[in-house]
DSSP file (Angstrom, degrees, kcal/mol; ACC not computed):
  #  RESIDUE AA STRUCTURE BP1 BP2  ACC     N-H-->O    O-->H-N    N-H-->O    O-->H-N    TCO  KAPPA ALPHA  PHI   PSI    X-CA   Y-CA   Z-CA
    1    1 A M     >        0   0    0      0, 0.0     4,-2.0     0, 0.0     5,-0.1   0.000 360.0 360.0 360.0 -34.6  -37.0  -16.0    9.2
    2    2 A R  H  >  +     0   0    0      1,-0.2     4,-2.4     2,-0.2     5,-0.1   0.885 360.0  55.2 -63.2 -37.6  -38.5  -12.9    7.6
    3    3 A E  H  > S+     0   0    0      1,-0.2     4,-2.1     2,-0.2    -1,-0.2   0.910 106.8  50.1 -62.7 -42.2  -37.1  -10.8   10.4
    4    4 A K  H  > S+     0   0    0      1,-0.2     4,-2.2     2,-0.2    -1,-0.2   0.904 110.7  50.2 -61.4 -42.3  -33.6  -12.1    9.7
    5    5 A R  H  X S+     0   0    0     -4,-2.0     4,-2.7     1,-0.2    -2,-0.2   0.901 108.7  52.2 -64.3 -41.0  -34.0  -11.3    6.0
    6    6 A D  H  X S+     0   0    0     -4,-2.4     4,-2.3     2,-0.2    -1,-0.2   0.899 109.7  48.7 -62.6 -40.5  -35.2   -7.8    6.8
    7    7 A T  H  X S+     0   0    0     -4,-2.1     4,-2.7     2,-0.2    -1,-0.2   0.903 111.4  50.0 -64.3 -41.9  -32.1   -7.2    9.0
    8    8 A K  H  X S+     0   0    0     -4,-2.2     4,-2.6     1,-0.2    -2,-0.2   0.923 111.5  48.5 -63.6 -43.5  -29.9   -8.5    6.2
    9    9 A D  H  X S+     0   0    0     -4,-2.7     4,-2.4     2,-0.2    -2,-0.2   0.894 111.2  50.2 -63.4 -38.9  -31.6   -6.2    3.6
   10   10 A M  H  X S+     0   0    0     -4,-2.3     4,-2.6     2,-0.2    -2,-0.2   0.933 112.6  47.0 -64.4 -45.9  -31.2   -3.2    6.0
   11   11 A N  H  X S+     0   0    0     -4,-2.7     4,-2.9     2,-0.2    -2,-0.2   0.902 110.7  52.4 -62.8 -40.1  -27.5   -4.0    6.5
   12   12 A Y  H  X S+     0   0    0     -4,-2.6     4,-2.0     2,-0.2    -1,-0.2   0.927 111.5  46.3 -60.5 -45.4  -27.0   -4.4    2.7
   13   13 A D  H  X S+     0   0    0     -4,-2.4     4,-1.8     2,-0.2    -2,-0.2   0.921 114.4  47.4 -63.4 -44.0  -28.6   -1.0    2.1
   14   14 A R  H  X S+     0   0    0     -4,-2.6     4,-2.9     1,-0.2     5,-0.3   0.900 109.4  53.9 -66.1 -40.1  -26.5    0.6    4.8
   15   15 A A  H  X S+     0   0    0     -4,-2.9     4,-2.4     1,-0.2    -1,-0.2   0.910 107.4  51.1 -61.0 -41.3  -23.3   -1.0    3.6
   16   16 A K  H  X S+     0   0    0     -4,-2.0     4,-2.4     2,-0.2    -1,-0.2   0.902 112.6  46.4 -61.8 -41.8  -24.0    0.4    0.0
   17   17 A I  H  X S+     0   0    0     -4,-1.8     4,-2.2     2,-0.2    -2,-0.2   0.938 113.8  46.4 -67.7 -47.5  -24.5    3.9    1.5
   18   18 A F  H  X>S+     0   0    0     -4,-2.9     5,-1.9     1,-0.2     4,-0.9   0.870 114.1  50.2 -64.6 -35.6  -21.4    3.8    3.7
   19   19 A C  H ><5S+     0   0    0     -4,-2.4     3,-0.6    -5,-0.3    -2,-0.2   0.949 111.3  47.0 -64.9 -50.1  -19.3    2.4    0.8
   20   20 A R  H 3<5S+     0   0    0     -4,-2.4    -2,-0.2     1,-0.2    -1,-0.2   0.873 119.0  40.3 -60.5 -38.7  -20.5    5.1   -1.6
   21   21 A R  H 3<5S-     0   0    0     -4,-2.2    -1,-0.2    -5,-0.2    -2,-0.2   0.525 104.0-129.8 -90.4  -7.7  -19.8    7.9    0.9
   22   22 A Q  T <<5 +     0   0    0     -4,-0.9     2,-0.4    -3,-0.6    -3,-0.2   0.920  47.1 165.2  57.0  48.1  -16.6    6.3    2.2
   23   23 A I      < -     0   0    0     -5,-1.9    16,-0.5    -6,-0.1    -1,-0.2  -0.799  41.3-112.8 -95.5 133.3  -17.7    6.6    5.8
   24   24 A K  E     -A   38   0A   0     -2,-0.4    47,-2.3    14,-0.1     2,-0.3  -0.430  40.3-163.5 -63.9 137.6  -15.9    4.7    8.6
   25   25 A V  E     -AB  37  70A   0     12,-3.5    12,-1.9    45,-0.3     2,-0.5  -0.831  19.9-136.3-124.3 161.5  -18.0    2.0   10.1
   26   26 A H  E     -AB  36  69A   0     43,-3.1    43,-1.7    -2,-0.3     2,-0.5  -0.985  22.6-167.1-115.6 124.6  -18.1   -0.2   13.2
   27   27 A I  E     -A   35   0A   0      8,-3.3     8,-2.2    -2,-0.5     2,-0.5  -0.954   6.4-164.3-117.3 129.1  -19.0   -3.9   12.7
   28   28 A S  E     -A   34   0A   0     -2,-0.5    37,-3.1    38,-0.3    38,-0.9  -0.958  13.8-156.3-110.3 127.1  -19.9   -6.3   15.5
   29   29 A K  B >   -E   64   0B   0      4,-3.0     3,-1.8    -2,-0.5    35,-0.2  -0.651  28.3-115.3-102.3 158.9  -19.8  -10.0   14.6
   30   30 A T  T 3  S+     0   0    0     33,-3.0    34,-0.1     1,-0.3    -1,-0.1   0.708 112.8  67.0 -63.7 -20.7  -21.6  -12.9   16.2
   31   31 A T  T 3  S-     0   0    0     32,-0.3    -1,-0.3     2,-0.1     3,-0.1   0.554 119.6-107.4 -75.5  -8.4  -18.2  -14.3   17.2
   32   32 A G  S <  S+     0   0    0     -3,-1.8     2,-0.1     1,-0.4    -2,-0.1   0.322  83.6 119.0  96.9  -7.5  -17.7  -11.4   19.6
   33   33 A T        -     0   0    0     -5,-0.0    -4,-3.0     2,-0.0    -1,-0.4  -0.459  45.5-157.8 -86.4 163.1  -15.1   -9.7   17.4
   34   34 A F  E     -A   28   0A   0     -6,-0.2     2,-0.3    -2,-0.1    -6,-0.2  -0.965   4.9-155.9-139.4 158.5  -15.5   -6.3   15.9
   35   35 A L  E     -A   27   0A   0     -8,-2.2    -8,-3.3    -2,-0.3     2,-0.4  -0.966   0.8-163.3-133.1 148.5  -14.0   -4.4   13.0
   36   36 A N  E     +A   26   0A   0     -2,-0.3    16,-3.2   -10,-0.2    17,-0.3  -0.999  44.0  77.6-131.9 129.3  -13.6   -0.6   12.3
   37   37 A G  E    S-AC  25  51A   0    -12,-1.9   -12,-3.5    -2,-0.4     2,-0.4  -0.984  74.6 -47.4 168.9-159.2  -12.8    0.7    8.9
   38   38 A I  E     -AC  24  50A   0     12,-1.4    12,-3.1    -2,-0.3     2,-0.4  -0.910  42.9-126.9-112.1 131.2  -14.2    1.6    5.4
   39   39 A I  E     - C   0  49A   0    -16,-0.5    10,-0.3    -2,-0.4   -17,-0.2  -0.642  27.2-179.9 -75.4 125.9  -16.3   -0.7    3.3
   40   40 A T  E     +     0   0A   0      8,-2.3     2,-0.3    -2,-0.4     9,-0.2   0.692  63.6  12.9-102.8 -23.1  -14.6   -1.0   -0.1
   41   41 A E  E     - C   0  48A   0      7,-1.1     7,-2.4     2,-0.0     2,-0.4  -0.980  62.0-157.2-156.4 142.1  -17.0   -3.3   -2.0
   42   42 A V  E     + C   0  47A   0     -2,-0.3     5,-0.2     5,-0.2   -30,-0.0  -0.981  12.3 172.3-128.5 134.2  -20.6   -4.6   -1.4
   43   43 A R        -     0   0    0      3,-2.9     3,-0.2    -2,-0.4    -2,-0.0  -0.859  49.0 -98.4-127.7 164.4  -22.3   -7.7   -2.8
   44   44 A P  S    S+     0   0    0      0, 0.0   -32,-0.1     0, 0.0     3,-0.1   0.785 121.3  28.3 -58.1 -29.0  -25.7   -9.1   -1.8
   45   45 A E  S    S+     0   0    0      1,-0.2    16,-1.7    16,-0.1    17,-0.4   0.615 129.3   5.3-107.5 -15.5  -24.3  -11.7    0.6
   46   46 A F  E     - D   0  60A   0     14,-0.3    -3,-2.9    -3,-0.2     2,-0.3  -0.939  54.1-150.8-156.4 173.2  -21.0  -10.1    1.7
   47   47 A F  E     -CD  42  59A   0     12,-2.5    12,-2.9    -2,-0.3     2,-0.4  -0.973  20.8-120.7-148.6 162.5  -18.8   -7.0    1.7
   48   48 A F  E     -CD  41  58A   0     -7,-2.4    -8,-2.3    -2,-0.3    -7,-1.1  -0.896  25.5-166.5-105.4 136.1  -15.1   -6.1    2.0
   49   49 A L  E     -CD  39  57A   0      8,-2.7     8,-2.7    -2,-0.4     2,-1.3  -0.988  19.2-142.4-124.7 127.2  -14.0   -3.9    4.8
   50   50 A D  E     -CD  38  56A   0    -12,-3.1   -12,-1.4    -2,-0.4     6,-0.3  -0.745  31.3-151.1 -87.4  93.3  -10.6   -2.2    5.0
   51   51 A D  E  >  -CD  37  55A   0      4,-2.5     4,-1.1    -2,-1.3   -14,-0.3  -0.350  15.9-127.6 -69.4 143.9  -10.1   -2.6    8.8
   52   52 A I  T  4 S+     0   0    0    -16,-3.2    -1,-0.1     2,-0.1   -15,-0.1   0.858 105.1  16.5 -59.5 -37.8   -7.9    0.0   10.5
   53   53 A I  T  4 S+     0   0    0    -17,-0.3    -1,-0.1     2,-0.1   -16,-0.1   0.855 131.3  40.4-103.2 -49.0   -5.8   -2.7   12.2
   54   54 A A  T  4 S-     0   0    0      1,-0.3     2,-0.1     3,-0.0    -2,-0.1   0.535  94.2-138.0 -85.9  -8.4   -6.3   -6.0   10.3
   55   55 A G  E  <  +D   51   0A   0     -4,-1.1    -4,-2.5     2,-0.0    -1,-0.3  -0.478  62.5   5.1  81.7-157.7   -6.4   -4.7    6.7
   56   56 A E  E    S-D   50   0A   0     -6,-0.3     2,-0.4    -2,-0.1    -6,-0.2  -0.429  70.9-176.9 -70.7 129.7   -8.9   -6.0    4.2
   57   57 A Q  E     -D   49   0A   0     -8,-2.7    -8,-2.7    -2,-0.2     2,-0.5  -0.964  25.0-134.0-128.7 141.5  -11.5   -8.4    5.6
   58   58 A L  E     -D   48   0A   0     -2,-0.4     2,-0.4   -10,-0.2   -10,-0.2  -0.844  28.3-174.1 -91.2 125.6  -14.3  -10.4    4.0
   59   59 A V  E     -D   47   0A   0    -12,-2.9   -12,-2.5    -2,-0.5     2,-0.3  -0.985  14.3-149.7-127.6 125.7  -17.5  -10.1    6.0
   60   60 A F  E >   -D   46   0A   0     -2,-0.4     3,-1.8   -14,-0.2     4,-0.3  -0.734  20.7-129.3 -90.5 141.8  -20.7  -12.0    5.4
   61   61 A F  G >  S+     0   0    0    -16,-1.7     3,-1.6    -2,-0.3    -1,-0.1   0.836 108.0  62.3 -59.3 -33.7  -24.0  -10.2    6.4
   62   62 A Q  G 3  S+     0   0    0    -17,-0.4    -1,-0.3     1,-0.3   -16,-0.1   0.669  95.4  62.5 -67.0 -15.3  -25.1  -13.3    8.3
   63   63 A E  G <  S+     0   0    0     -3,-1.8   -33,-3.0   -34,-0.1   -32,-0.3   0.585  79.8 108.9 -80.9 -12.3  -22.1  -12.9   10.6
   64   64 A L  B <   -E   29   0B   0     -3,-1.6   -35,-0.3    -4,-0.3     4,-0.0  -0.478  46.6-171.2 -78.6 135.6  -23.2   -9.6   11.9
   65   65 A N  S    S+     0   0    0    -37,-3.1   -36,-0.2    -2,-0.2    -1,-0.2   0.799  75.3  15.2 -88.0 -36.2  -24.5   -9.3   15.4
   66   66 A K  S    S-     0   0    0    -38,-0.9   -38,-0.3     1,-0.1    -1,-0.1  -0.855  98.0 -76.2-132.4 165.6  -25.8   -5.8   15.2
   67   67 A P        -     0   0    0      0, 0.0     2,-0.2     0, 0.0   -39,-0.1  -0.273  58.8 -93.6 -58.8 151.3  -26.7   -3.4   12.4
   68   68 A I        -     0   0    0    -41,-0.1     2,-0.3   -43,-0.1   -41,-0.2  -0.485  54.0-172.9 -64.1 131.5  -23.7   -1.7   10.7
   69   69 A E  E     -B   26   0A   0    -43,-1.7   -43,-3.1    -2,-0.2     2,-0.2  -0.911  29.8 -91.9-131.0 160.8  -23.2    1.7   12.4
   70   70 A Q  E     -B   25   0A   0     -2,-0.3   -45,-0.3   -45,-0.3     2,-0.3  -0.474  45.5-116.3 -70.0 136.1  -21.0    4.7   11.8
   71   71 A F        -     0   0    0    -47,-2.3     2,-0.4    -2,-0.2   -47,-0.1  -0.534  33.8-179.1 -74.7 134.2  -17.6    4.5   13.6
   72   72 A K        -     0   0    0     -2,-0.3     2,-0.1     4,-0.0   -47,-0.0  -0.981  16.1-145.4-134.1 122.6  -17.1    7.2   16.2
   73   73 A N     >  -     0   0    0     -2,-0.4     4,-2.0     1,-0.1     3,-0.3  -0.356  35.8 -96.5 -80.2 172.4  -13.8    7.3   18.2
   74   74 A K  H  > S+     0   0    0      1,-0.2     4,-2.0     2,-0.2     5,-0.2   0.869 122.3  51.4 -58.1 -42.2  -13.8    8.4   21.8
   75   75 A E  H  > S+     0   0    0      1,-0.2     4,-2.1     2,-0.2    -1,-0.2   0.898 108.4  50.9 -64.9 -40.0  -13.0   12.0   21.1
   76   76 A E  H  > S+     0   0    0     -3,-0.3     4,-2.0     1,-0.2    -1,-0.2   0.903 109.7  51.1 -65.1 -40.3  -15.7   12.5   18.5
   77   77 A G  H  X S+     0   0    0     -4,-2.0     4,-1.8     1,-0.2    -1,-0.2   0.886 110.0  49.5 -62.7 -40.2  -18.3   11.1   21.0
   78   78 A E  H  X S+     0   0    0     -4,-2.0     4,-2.1     2,-0.2    -1,-0.2   0.871 108.2  53.2 -67.9 -38.0  -17.2   13.5   23.7
   79   79 A D  H  X S+     0   0    0     -4,-2.1     4,-1.5     1,-0.2    -1,-0.2   0.900 109.1  49.3 -62.6 -40.5  -17.4   16.4   21.3
   80   80 A E  H  <>S+     0   0    0     -4,-2.0     5,-2.8     1,-0.2     4,-0.5   0.883 108.8  52.7 -66.5 -37.9  -21.0   15.5   20.5
   81   81 A K  H ><5S+     0   0    0     -4,-1.8     3,-1.1     1,-0.2    -1,-0.2   0.918 108.5  50.8 -63.1 -42.3  -21.9   15.2   24.2
   82   82 A K  H 3<5S+     0   0    0     -4,-2.1    -1,-0.2     1,-0.3    -2,-0.2   0.835 110.5  49.5 -64.2 -31.7  -20.5   18.7   24.8
   83   83 A M  T 3<5S-     0   0    0     -4,-1.5    -1,-0.3    -5,-0.2    -2,-0.2   0.495 117.9-113.5 -85.4  -3.9  -22.6   20.0   21.9
   84   84 A G  T < 5       0   0    0     -3,-1.1    -3,-0.2    -4,-0.5    -2,-0.1   0.777 360.0 360.0  80.2  26.6  -25.7   18.3   23.3
   85   85 A M      <       0   0    0     -5,-2.8    -4,-0.2    -6,-0.1    -5,-0.1   0.453 360.0 360.0 -92.3 360.0  -26.2   15.8   20.4
């Protein structure tokens, strides 16, 4: 149980940083769905994400399958590979 709490705390901290900096994120949910967009508001149990396609979504931290990560589209990833990153 402690491991799950640590993951939730890590995601909460990451969500606050991404929200403050207005960085696009990629979210994977336990249902197999994913969202891409900007976090607009963060609370201890959930956050709001303005998804690129679906609009504003309420996401609970317990729904997350993987840690919140920065969104990179295909072109950005290819540019980083060319630069050796």
